[in-house]
N, C-alpha and C positions, 0 to 999 in steps of 0.2 A: 591306213584304215584301222589297223590294230590300235593305233593311238586314239583314233576317234571313238572306237568301242570302249576303250578304257576310260576315256573322259565321260562317255555316256553313263557307264556303270557307276563311276565315282559320283557323278552329279545326282543320279537316282538314289544312291546310298545316302548321300548327304541330305537329299530331299526327305527321304523317309526318316532319317535320324532327326532332322529338324522338325518334321511333323510329329514324330514320337515325343521329342522334348517339349514341343509346343503343347501337345495333348497333356503330357504329364504336368507341365507348368499350369496349364488351364485347370486341370483337375485339382492341383495343389491350391490354386486360388479359389476354385468353386467349392471344393469339399468343405472347407471350414464354414462357408455360408450355409451349406445344406445341413450340416450336422451341428452347427453352432448352438442353436436353442436346445437341442437334445442333450449335448454335452454339458451346457450350463445347468440345465434342470437336474441332470444326474449328479453333478457336483453338489448342488444345493441339497439334493436328497441325501447324499453321503454325509454332508455337514450336519443335517438335522438328525439322522439316525445313527451315525457311527462316531460322532464326535461328542465327547463329554466336556465341551468348552465352547465359549462364545466365539464365533468366527465373523470377521468383518473385512471388507475390501472395497476400494473405490470404483474399480472397473475390471471387466473381464474380456479377454480377447482370445480368439482361437486362430492359430496360424501354423503353417509349415516352416516359416522362415525365421521365427524367433530363436529356435534351437534347431536349425536345419540339419538333417532332413526330417526331424521328428515333428509329428503333429502335436502341438502343445496348447493347453489352456493356461493362459497367464493371468494371474490375479495381481493387480497393482495395489500398493499400500496395504499389504496383507497384515492382519492382526488376529492372533488366536490366543484367547485367555486359557489359563491353566485349569486343571481339575481341582476338586475340593482338597484342602481348604483354601485354595488360591484362585477361586473362580472369578474374582474381580481384578486380578493382576495378570498382566500380559505375559504369556509364555514364549510366543514367537512373534516377532515383527520383522517385516522385510519390505524393501522397495518393490520387489516382485517375487512371486512364487509361481513356478510353472509345473504343470502336470503333463507328462508325456502320455499320449493316448495310443493304444494298440489299434492301428487302423483296421486290421482284419476284424476286430471285435465290433467295429461300427457297422460293417457290411454283413458279416455272417453270423452275428450273435445279437441276442436281445440285450445282453449286458455290455457294459463298457469296462475294459480293463485298463487300469493306470499302471504303466510299467516303468515310468521315470519320474523323478522329482528334481527340480532345479530351484535353488535358493540363491538370491543375489542381494548383497548388502543387507544381510539379515542380522538380527540380534536374538539369540536364543538364551533365555534366562531360566535356568533349571534351579528349583528350590526344593529342599527337603527339610521339614521341621524336626524338632527334637523327638517327636513320636514316630518318625520314619514316614510321615505322610508327604507324598511328592506331588508336584504340579504337572508332571509329564504323563500322567495316566489319562490322556485325552481321547484315545482310540478305544471304542467299545468293541471288543472281540466277540464273535458269536459264541453262544454257549454250546458246550459239547452235545447236549441233547437236542439242540435246535437245528433243524434241517435248513441249510442255506437255500435261499431263493435263487434260481438260475438266472433270473432277470436282474439281480442286484449288481450294481457297480462294485468292482473288486479291486483291491490293491495287490498287484502281482509285480512288484518292483524288480527291475533288473539293473537300475542305475540311479545313483544319488550324486548330485553335484552341488557343492556349496562354494560360493565365491565371495571374497572380501567381506567376511562375516565375523561376528564376535559371539563367543560362548562364555557365559558365566555359570559356574556350577557351585552352589552353596548348600552343603549338606550339614545341618546342625546336629543330626543324630550321630555323625562320625567326626564332627569338627573338621571336615575337609572342605577347602575352598580352592577353586582354580579358575583362572581367566585365560582364555585363548583368544588373543587379539590378532586381527589379520589372518583369519582362519580360512584356508582353502582346502577343499576335500573332493576327491573323486572316488566313488565306490561302485564296483561292478560285481554282479552275482545274481542268481535267481532267488530273490528275496521272497518269492511266493511260496517256496518250499519250507517245510518244517525244519529241515536241516540243510544248510547251504554254506558254501565258502564265499567270503566277501573279500575281494581283492581291492585294496585301497591305496591311494596316494594322498598324503597329507602334508601340508606346509603351514606352519604357524610363525608369524612374525615375532610375537611376544607371548611367552607362556609363563604364568605365575602359579605356583602351587604353595598353598599355606595350610599347615596342619597345627591345630591347637594354638592358633594365632601366631605361630612362628613361621616365617618365610623359609622355604626350602629351595625353590627355584623362582627367580625373579627376572623378567624381561629376557627370557631365553628363546632363541630361534630353534625350531624343530622342523626336521625334514625326514619323512619316513615312507618306506614301502612296507605295506602290511598285508598279511594274509590271516584272516580270522574266520574260524569255523563257528557258525551261529546255530544254536538249537532253540527254536522259538518255543517249543513245547515246555522245555525246562528252564527257559530264560538263561541259557548257558553260553558263554563265549570262550572259545579256545584260541589263544594267540599262537598260531603255529610258526609263523615266520614274520618277524618284525625288525627290520633294519632301520634304526633311527640314528639321527645325528642331532645332539643337543649342542647348539653352537658348533664347535669343532670336534666335540667328543663323540666318537662312534659308539653306539650302544646296541646290543642285541637283547631284545625284549621278548620273552616267551612266558606263557602261563595260562591261567584259567580264571574266569570270573563267573560265578553263579549267583543269580538273584534268589534269595530265600524269602520265605513268607515274612520274616521279621528282621532280615539282615542280609548279609552277603557271605559267600564262601570264596576265599581268595587263595590263589596260588601263583604268585608272580616271581619271575626270575629276571633280573636286570644285570647284564654282564658287559664289561668292557675289558678286552684283553690286549696287552702289549700296546697300550695307547701312549701317546706323548704326555709328559707331565704338564706341559703348557696347555694342551687340549683339555685336560681334566679341570684346570682352573677356569677355563672359559664357561664351564657349566655352574660355577659357584655364584653366590649372590653378587649384586652389582658393585658393592664396595670393593670387592676383590678384583673386579675388572679394572677399576681405576689403578689399583696397585699393580696389576699385571702389565699395564702399558709401560711402566718404567722398570720392569723386572725381566731379567734374562733367566729362562727356565730350561733345564734339560733333564732328561731321564725318562724312564718308562714306568707305567703304572698298570696294575690289574685291579679291577673293581668288580665285586660281586655283591648284589643286594637281593635278598629273598624276603618275601612276605607271604606267609602261608598259614591258613586257618580260617575259622569262622568269626565274623564280626556280628554279634547279636547284642545290641545295647541292653535290651530288657533282661537278658540272662548274664550280663556282664562278661560276655565272651569276646575275646579279641585275638587276632592272629599273632604268630611269632614273627619277629623281625630280626634278621641277621644281616650284618654288613661286614664285609672283608675288604681291606684296602692294603695294597702293597705298592711301595715306591722303590725303584732300584736305580742305583748310581745317579742319584739326584744332584742337581747343581742349581743354586739360587744366588742371584746377584742383583740386588736392588740399587738402582740409580748408579751403576758403574762403580760400586764399592771396590776399594783396593783389597778387601779381604772377603771374598765370596764364601758361601757355604758349599762344600763339596762332599762327595761320598755320603750323600743323604740317603739313608735306607730306613724304610718303615714297613713293618709287618704287624698290622693290627686287626683283630677280629672282635666284633661286638655281637652280643646276643641279648635280645629283649623279649623274653617269653611273655606272651599274652599282653604285649605292650605295657607291662607293669614295671615301673622304674625300680621297685624293690627287688626285682629278680634280675636286674641288669648284670651282665657279665662282660667285662672288658679285658681282653687278652692282647696286650701290646708286647708281642714276642721280641720286638727289636725296634729301637729308635736310636740311630747313631748318625753322627755328622762330624765334619771337621771344618775348622776355620783356621787355615794355614796349619800351624803345628798344634793348635788347641783342639780339644775333642770333647764329645759328649756321647756317652753310651749308657743306655738305660733300658730296662724292661719292667713291665707292670702287669700284674694279673689281679683283678678285683672281682669278687663274686658277691653280689648283694650290696645293699646300702645300709640297712639298719645294723646288722652284725656282720660286716664283710669279712670274707676270707681274702688275705693279701699275700702276694708274693712279688716283692719289688727289689730292684737292684739299680744302683746308680754309680757311675764312675765318670767324673768330669773334671776337667781343668780348662776353663774357657774364659776369655776376655769378653765381658758382657757388651762392651762398647762395639767391638768388632762384630759380634753376633747380631746386635741390634741394627747396625748399619747394613749388614748383608741381607737381613730379612726385611728391613724396612718396616719394623713394627710401628704402626701409626700412633701419634699423640703421646708418645712416651720416650724419654731419653734415659738410657741406662749406661752406667759405667761401673768398673770394678772387676777384680779377678775373683771368679767363683771357683772354688774347688769343693768337690763332694765325692764321698766314697762310702758305700755301705749297702746293706741289704736288710730287708724285713720280710719275715715269713710267718704266717699263722693267722689266727682269727682274732678280731677285736670284738669283745663283748663286755660292755661296761657293767651289766648286772652280774655277770659271773666273774668279773675281775680278770678277764683274759686279755692279753695284749700280745701282738706278734713278737716273735723272737727277733730282736733288732740289734744291729751294731752299725751305727752310721755317724759320720761327721759331715758338717756343712759349714764352710767358712767363706766369708766375703771380706775382701781387703780393698780399702779406698773406694767404697761404693758411692754411687751418685744416682739420684732419682729425681726426675723432673717431668711434669705433665703439662698439658696445655691449659689445665684448669687453674693453675696458680703460677705467678711469674717467677717465684724463687724455688730453688731445688732443696732437697734434703741431701746434705753432703757429709763427707767423712764417716760413711757408714762402715763400721767394722764389726764383724760377727764371728765369734769362735764358738761353735756349738757341737755338742755330742749327745747322742741318745743311745743307751745300751739296755738290753733286756735279754738275759741268757736263758731264763726259765719259762718265758711266755706268760708271766703273771704280773699283776699290778704291783705286787710287793717287790719284784725284782727290777722294776722300771727305774731308770736313772736318766736325768736330763740336766745338762749344764750349759750355761752361757757365761763364758769366761774369756774376755768380757764382751759386752755389746755396747756400742756407743754410736751416736750420730749427732750432727749439728743441724739445727733448723732456725732460720732467722737470726743467726749469730749466737744462738744459745745452745750449748752442748748438753747432752743427756747421756748419763752413764748408768748401765745396769750390769750387775754381776750376780748370777744366781746359780745355786746348786739345789736340785730337787731329787729326793730319793724316796723309794718305798711309797707308792701312791695308794697303798692300803692304809698306811699310817704315815702320812706325808711328813717327811723331815725336810725342812726348808732352811736355806741360808741365802738371803736376798739383800743386796745393797742397791739402792737407787737414788740418784741425785740429778737434779736438773729442772728446768722449766719447760713445759710443753704447752704451746698454744693450740688448743683442741680444734677450734673452728678453722684456723689456717691450715693445719696439717690435714684436716678432713677435706679441705678444698683441693689439696694436692691430688686426691683420688676421686673426687666427685664434682660434677658440675653444680649440683644443687647446693652443697655446702650447708652450713648452719647460719642462722640469722643472729647469732650471738658471738661475742668475743670471749669464749670460755678458755680458762687456763688452769693448769695444775702445776704447782711448784712442790717438789718432793725432796726430802732429805731423810731417807729411811734406812734403817738397818734392822732386818727381821731375821730371827733365828730361833728355831724350836721344832717341836713335833706336834702333830695334829692331836694325838691322844692326850698329851699333857694339857692342851687347851680344852679338850672335851671333859677331862676329869678334874679340871680346876687346879692343876699343878702349876700355877702361874710362876712360881719361883724358878722353874726349869726353863721358862721362856726368856728370851733375851731380845725383846722388841722395843725399839725406841725410835724417835724421830718426829718430824712434823710433815703435815700434808696440807697445803693451802689451796683451796678451791675458790674460783671466782666465775660466776655466770655459767655454770655447768648445767645442762639438761640431763636428767636421769629418767629413763623410761623403765617401766615395770609392767610385767604381764598382769599384775593385779589391779592396775589403775588405768583408766581410759586416757588420761592426760599425762603430759610430762611434768616432772617435778623440777623446778628451777632453783638451783642453789646460787643465790646472789653472791654470798661470800661466807666463808667458813674456814677456820684454822683448826685442824685436828692435831692434837698432841698424843703420840702413841707411847705408852709405857707398859711393857709386858703385854698383857692381853686386853688392855683397856685403852679406849680412844675417847679422849675428852675434848670438848669444844665449848667456846664461850661466844655469846652473842651471834649465834648462827642464824643468818637471815635467809629465808626461803620463800618461795611463792608457788602456788598450785592453782592455775586458772585465775579466778578472782580472789582467791584466798591468800592471806599473808601470814607468815609465821616468824616468830623470834624464839629461838630455843637455846637453852643451856642444859648441859648434862653430860652423859657419857654412854658409850657403847662398849659391850664386852663380848668376848668370844668371836670377834670380827673375822679373824683369819680362818677359823674353823667353819664359820658360816659361809665364807666365800668359796672355800675349797671342797666342802662336803655337802651333799644333798641333805644330810640329816643334821647339819650344824644349826644350832639355835642362836639367834641374835638376841642378846640381852642388853638392857639399857634402862636408864631412868632420865626423865627430862622435866624441866619446867617449860611450859609453852604459853606464849602470849600472842594474841592476835587481835587486830582491829576488826577483821571480818572473815568469816569462814562460810563458804557456800558448800554445804555438805552434799547437795545434789550432784556436784561435779565429780564426786568420787564414785558415782554409780556408773557401771559399764554402759556404753551406748554405742551399739553397732548398727550397721545398715545391711539389711538382707535384700538382695536383688532378685527379683522374680521376672521372668520373661513370659509374655503372652503373645499369641499370634492371632491377628485379626485377618479376616479374608479380604477386607477392603484396603488395608494399610500394611506397610512394612511392619516388622516387629517393633513393639513398643516396650521399652524397659522401664519398669517402675521400681522405686525404692521404698521399702517398708522399714521404718525405724524399729529397733528392738532395744530394750533396756535390760538391766540385770541388777542383782543385789550386790552389796559391798561384800567382798570376800576378804576375810582376815587371814593372812598367811599363817600356816601351821608352825613355822619355825621362827615366829616372833615371840619374845617374852619381854615386852616393853611396858614401862610405866610412865604415865604423863600426869603432871599436875597442871591442869589447863585453866586459862583465864581468857575468855574471848568477849569482846565488847558486843559483837553481833554475830549471830549464827542463823543462816537460812537453811531450812530443811523441809522439803516436801510441802511448800506453801506456808510454813510457819516461820515466824521471825522471833528468835530468842535473843533477849538482851541481857548483858552482864552475866554471861554463863560462866560458872565456876564448878570445878569438880575434879575428882581423881579418876583417871581412866587406866585400864590395864588390858593389854593385848596378850593373850596366852592361849595356846592350844586351839587356835582358830576362833577364839571367843573374845568378845569385848565386854568388859565389866565397867560400869559407871557407879561410883559410890559417892554419896553425899553431894550429888550434883544439884546446883541451884541455878535458877535463871528467872528472868522476868518475862512473862508472856501475857499479852493483852492487858498490861497494866497491873498484874498481880504477881505476887511472889510464889514461885513454884519450887518444890524440892522433890528430888526423884532419885531412886536407885534403879538401875536397869542392867539387863544382860542381853547380849545379841550374838548370834552365830549364823554365818552364811553356810548353808548346807550344800547347795548347788548354785551355779550362776543365775538360776531362776527362782530360787527358793531360800528363805531364811526363817529363823525362829527368834522370838523375842520374849522378854519377861520384864515387867517393871511394876513398881509401886510408886504412886504419885500423890502428893499433897498440894492442894492449891487453896489459898485462903481469899475469900471475898472477891470473887471475880464477877464481872458484869456478864450476865447470861446472854443478853442480846448481842454483845460484842463477840462472845465466844461462838455463838451460832453463826455469825456473819464471817468470822475469820478463821475458824478451825474446822476443817473438812470432816475429820473423824467425829467431832462432837456433833456436827450438823447431821451426820448420818446415823449416829447411835442415839441421839436425843432429838429426834425430829419433832417431838411435841413442843419443843421450846421455840418454835419458829416465831411466835408472836408474844413471847414472854418478855417481861422486863423485871429487872431487879438484881439482887446479889445472892450468890450461893458460894459454898465451899465444898471441896472435894477431897475425899480420902479413899483411893481406889487401887486395887491390885489387878493386873491384867496380863495374860500371856497368850501367845498364839503364833501364827505363821504369817509371813509376808510373801507377796508374789513378786514377779520380776520387776514391777514398778515400785517396789518398796511400799506397797499398800497392804493393809491388813486383809487377810482372807477371813471374812466374817464368820463362817461356820466353824473356824478353828479357835475362835476366841473363848477363853475361859477366865472368869474373874469375879470379884465381888468387892463391895465397898459401900460407903455412905455418902450421900449427897445431903449436905446440911443447908436447908433453906433459911436464909436470914430474912429476906423480904422480897416477895415476887408477886407481880401482877400478871395475870394471864388474860390477854385480850383476844377475843374472836376465835377461841379454840372451838372447833366444830363439835368436839365431844361434849363440852359443857353447854354449848348452844342446844345440842340434841337433848341433853338431860333436862335443860330448862323447859324445852318445848314439850317433852314427854310428861314431865311432872307439873307443868303449868306454873312453875315458879320462876318469874322473870329475874329475880335477884341472883340466881346462880350462874348467869351467862358469863360474867367476867370476875372470877374469884380472885381474892387476894390471900396469899399464903405467907405465913411468917413463923419462924422458930419451929421448924419441923425437920426431923431427921428421917430421910427416906433411904432404907436399906434395900439394895438390889444385888442380884447376881446374874451372870451371863454364861450360857453354855448352849452349844448346838444352835446358834442363831437366835436364841430366845433369852429375853431379859425377864427375870422373875422379880416382881416387886412385892416385898413383904408388907404386911398390913401397916398402914399409917393413917392418922386422922388429923384433921385441922378444923378450924372454925372461922367463919366469916359471915357477916351480915345476918347473924342469928342462926345460920345453918351449921351443922356439924357433920360434914362428910367423912366417910371412912372408905379407903380404897385399898385393894390388893388384886394380884393377878399376874398376867403375863402379856408381854408385847414382843413382837418380832422386829428384827432390824430393818425389815422392809415395810414397817408401819402397821402390820396387822395387830389387832387387840383382842384380848379376852380378859376383861376386868370385871371384878365384882365390886359393887359400890352400895353403901348404905347411906342414904341421904337423911341425916338426922334433922328433924324439922324444928323450927323455933317453938318455944323459947329455949328449951334445955336439951333438945335432941333426944328426949325419951322415946318419942314416937318417930319412926323413920320409914322410908320407902326403900325396899330392896330392889336393886337394879343390876342388870347384866349388860355390859357394853362389849359389843363385838364389831366386826367390820374392820375398817382401817381409819387412819387419822383424817382422811379426806371425806370418808363416807361412813361415819359411825352409826351403828345400829343399837338402839336402846330397847331393852325389854324389861318390863316390871316383873320381878320374880327372883328366884334364887338359882334356877337350873341354867346351865350353859354347856356347850360343847367345849372340850379342852382344846386349847390352841396347839396344833400339831407342831412338834419340833422339827426343825430342818436339820437332818443329819447327813449333810453332804460329806462325801469322802474327801479327806484332805491328804493329798500326796506330798 
């Protein structure tokens, strides 16, 4: 019986449990249908009132079983656009987004509380433009003064789950970009509170972090347990406990991140203590992972990275970055080398205040290693980049071939015995002629260098060098190469040099050999040069810089030859490279002479003979002046190619499209170097300059003190002979000044108007004229960045001699004809008249002149402006002798002249623009 009672009780219990489960399951099936419409309506209401971004989805379902046992509203094909200025770009897309509903709020409250969010196969695209405007400000928070409606749907999150998703963060205000691919996240906490702790688990299959277009982490796996204190009111995040693993490297990450009104306040500490050296390398960029597969690594490392301070782009504030790295008892063996690196020890500390490279401090307290019996011991301290403080020490005797094989340095093959011993301590300041106290030797015996970029190596490299400086000044600095030699492509090169007293450089240099510039450049670079340039030298140079400066050439002992072929010479003063096709220099004392020197610059060609003087002083000193005299012949010179032409890139953001980068071309004036004192006797068959074509150009040119003087220059322009003297000086890259006087005899006025831009703009009344005139004019003024005249700056005067001109259809004479009822004055013919004019402040003043035609005797004087305005006085002498005349005043402009009979007129106002 007891057994029967037990069975009865068990059956009843199971029955009630089954009924209860059935009721619960029934309710779980029925409840979504009962509340489905209400939930959907509330979500739409939230979307319309709380979201500052367009929301779209294909379908919505309410269920207990999609994320059992939570009641969730699931939106399929979810798409949410960003906030301004990215309202037309997608911020979040997902296969499905589910919102967990607090069931009690459905029954006991008029509001619906959302306490969970699930994202599956989502793409989160975060963007911040250069002004700090972001696309993630899509949630409209209630204002502090606004009382919340108790019936409103509320976000009271306790759980966030993201699966199989991607996050791209692109912040152009800080130049930070990161990708999190294969992102899985689970976060728990009462997110409805103003201050709460968020417990998180995160896994990332591939993490990429890029700063200033430089990759720092690429394709790294991340696994982390995180505890973050979040303060919603102050938008502050405190990372209290964050145990991360980047690939195999364990990392402890703590810190604080605050959102400011116009930036961020950062306090990060990243630490990895007593980690394996191999694990450290797994966190490096991908190219090192390939190297790691074939490398045996042992040893321990300590890593400490801190980033602390405010980042406010508008105020140019940036945090301080510090990085400390230690390696203890390291061992490196690449590809089972017979000579591994052992006893590798590194202790380096770097500081970058305000992320400013000029304030960089590198303190490598120790770098030491052994390769069998060979060793390298060094330390280095550098503070600053412009005028650095230096404390360095090196002590090495090492076989480069063994070291190269042990480390597996890619794409380069090294050989030779390197020995170095020395130290340097002090400050380097070129302006103050300060140099660290130094005593160092560096020697290389039987050196060898080969790269993947060129099939043949540089061999037989032997260097014996020494640098000493006991007083810490330029005057006490001594450097010697005794000797240095190498062989390349079967051609040996020898250099022997002694340099002393860099305040007044005393030099003794011997150089001999042939160097193929393009091929040796290819040894170091993939791109190489597209020319087969070579230098053949046989030089012996000995002397002092001061003797060259003072002209004591008898104390110099310089001689030898230097042969150049197909060499490109780049200069900061010119936008294009100068190609020396061939040239043989002969050096004697301080003079370098050359014959039939062939060169090209862009479309221009040159053949020069002459000499250069003070060459060594010019090369070694900032104040050295290069002197010389040449005769120059050319078939064609394109002067426009000598003008700087740069490209300025601007970035604009459109709300409907990704960033569009546009390029704006900028030009500049020709700048004459201040340390040139060169004379040219030039003869060019054709010169192109700013739309003008000059034929048979001849003249003397001199470059001195940043000025260009042209004397007795003659050329043929539009079929007439022109003679000119001119002066030119570039003041800034965007501004220059000029001065010239020009004489041109019997040129065709119609052709001049059609072909010469400045004539067309300064003599606009000549548009429909025909005939021949001569010109004798002086003019000076300023040029803009396009090498065009700044018209308000022009000052000048001269005479236009009219030989025979016919003026057809000029509106001014048509208007005079109509006003005076004299048909014969419409198309006047002028001959043998000298018209004197002057120009200042944009106004051309015309002195009184008179002429006669068809019985009329007109007399004209007054002013016109360069933009065509007129204020002229005219007396129209009537036939037969002009004794009786009609006084006229002509105002308006050339296209709409206004004629008034009488003598009074308003003065033409001068344009006194400010010329900078």
